[in-house]
C-alpha angles and dihedrals in degrees: 000000000000133000125221125220090256090058091053088058093049093046089068087061095047092049088072089066097047119117111281118243121244093255097047109112132180126184113202105200134202100357127149095247115212100184100194095246093102093253117131117271117264130195111249150111132278122205118204125190119183108326095331139083107237103177141013123188148089121308098357116191113253114234112233094246097041124113113230123223116196105220100166110145092017131102119231115210133171115267112276126245132219109196098187125045142134102213096183092065117065100207093249135055104291139104117279115271116179094186093058092045091052091047092052090060095046091051089053094049093252107143101172125048134178111217118203096174101083138085125221091262091059097055101078097045091047091051091046091049092052096042092050092054095247091130134015112239144164118241104296121216100196117199134203110220125230125184142160123261108269091013136120114291092035098071101076097080097245092128138250092283094059091055110023112217134220134166098171136040090252091054090046091057090050091050092049091049086059094044104045100061088064088063098227120187093232145349123251114202123195094210104155125066100189110128098199097260092287096092137022113284120257128216121291131210120250126229098256093051094046091045089055090054090048093048093053093043094049091047086057091047095251128134122230123220121183138208098234122157105169137063090246091048090052089048091053090048094050092047089051091052101244117171095231142355116230120219094002129211121336101157101067143354114285111250132216092256092060092045089053092050093049093050093045092051094038090239114165130208127234106184101186090207096174094064091056098040106111105252092206090070099032116124122185126221112246094252089043091055091048091052093062117105118238093259091049092047091048091051090051091050092049090054095046089102089066090069089082093055116094119245110255113255094240091050093049092048093048092047092053092047093049093052092049091048092055090052091049095048092046091053090048093053099247111153112254121196133189123257132142115189085235114187091051109113111289096009107104130204108259102358090061091059093054091048091051090055089047090053092056089061088058091055104054104291121121114226089256092051091049090053090050089052090054095046123021097020095047091048089050091052088058091048090248102114092118090054109038147351099083139063102244138117111287095023121121110266099244101145139164128199114209125197092227143020107290091169086065103025111031092196088069087070089085090062097085110172106171136002131201124194116191090343097308121110114237117230099234100181096065090046090052089052090050096053093042094050129084097229118097121242110275110244134191114280127211123203112235115235096204108255114089105170115347096158094247096125123078098203098074095253126118128252085263091058091248127133118243111225136181130239131178146178114301132255137077088277094049124150124264132220127205120189130180139169111228109217094020090125089067107081090197094056112109095186112069108155116185115238117207127196120180124201105203122225130217100275117118090245105024122185143172127195145192113231116207107192113214090204127026109291089352088268103123123044134266125216114210096168111135092043126098100215147299124310130188144149117247146166126184145124110272146337126345137178134229119204135180118221097218127190118245094016123106110246091240087064100045114135115259145167137178141235137186122228128190136191092280115078111247137182115236127199110190115182121219087242089070091064117091138177127220086230104082091202095053120104127204103239105198090198092060103055121133108173144359112228127200112199129200119195132186147144122307107276093010134113136237132188139194137175118211134184142163096023110184148140111259134200104204126056116227117230093241096049112144129180119189117236118271110276119233106274123224107111111102113232108231096205089089108088116247124140140179121218 
């Protein structure tokens, strides 16, 4: 691995979020301390040593080695939670940028975030990237996704590995056996297929299957949070014993029977109001507007024309029902946590969390109660109440200083002054420069050795120790890709070509593709400089495409080229110069590659096949190299993460 100069700059930011040492001490003096318990704020001091709060009270004695923080006139609150985000989607039309998403939360005082936009393969490299100081981040609760065949979460074309699928308890146990070795922080289940009355409903998960997921997760000490959007979906989730329902009911008023089930099974409610708030009528508070980054503000301005469009009847009805259900559940004593679905269009990372808390105060919560929902209650939903969510001795020192009294005036919540994660103060100014700038977050870069997937391993992984996965066009009727390695059961076999067969869906231009990550999970970056191009052996029955998943480029503009393969196996050498983007201004940066993609296209309902072997970067160009001309672009590549709620 190597680190560019830009990374060295960013590492100074991330160091502020590194784990505090045992002798590091900070005394925060004279703050109004709102401890997250619901008790009124009191003026006092908080002593932090390492990553823990060790004392709270008036006029604490300053240890000789402690750093003193003058917090007079400020309110100290526990770090906020967001229990529902998609960090790999920015909330507006732009390439994914995890570093900027993380920074958005830290700038808003959000110190713990659930991410539902990753696969199991992405978890380790993300954790390594954060732990090494490559990026500054809040505490990340990374989920593995489970859905039902033909259900929500499976229709985007990201493949069956991205959202594991189960329709029976037996299949649920198989899915969880795949998920748990990745050591996720929680399990996200897409259990409800209602599409809000605007589209045809998808499949939903039944109680026995969901209960099997819950049983395996709880045995491993992991919480389960569902995507459930109907009263019946919430009922199924509560009966199955999930820890919380995400989104909640928007089809009908919640009844006493469901309230009883939720209380009996200790099932909490995460309404994600901001993703359902009609954006045509949305108006930001002044400090909220000022907190938007330039791209977010530009996106808002570009959508200003929508304010004249009426809210669709089904959206208006759902929005009214959702607000009433929050009021009803709050009155009934059901735990309500804070989550946003940030990353969905118009819901921004960081600002969306503060708006969600603001919305609770419009639905029967006092400002203090809304802060408790975002701190102690949200930590409790994750099973972390003994560790974080309050300001008390022994709790993790995730702390936010606010220039105001947010427990009395919720609009003061946008006045974030200082943020501490695990006892270390976060350098906010560099993060603000990062999110306001045009440059992407620098990420770790790995030098490519040459071989990508030569078939030499018997465990199904590439030479780079990455897991090949499939992706396809989107839609319920999307295409499917099967790929196998004949002879892979023989550990002595040196020739293990991968055989692909695509079953085309119903789209006008269906496709399926094999994704070969160049780094684990295609999270960090690959550097192929010094090579001439891509070489491989292939046989097939027509025309195929090669694409590079490239960091900081929209997937529509990824560089691609084509080749033709026949029945006779042939060696191809395709130079990088043969790859082109439909964006004439884009440049193929060989130090920012993430995956090599092999795409098969065909007729709706048809099939296509291809055999590949010995895939590698090469340094010399053969005299008979031929690269097919660039095909006409126009089919969106689904490997870029973008999701609708």
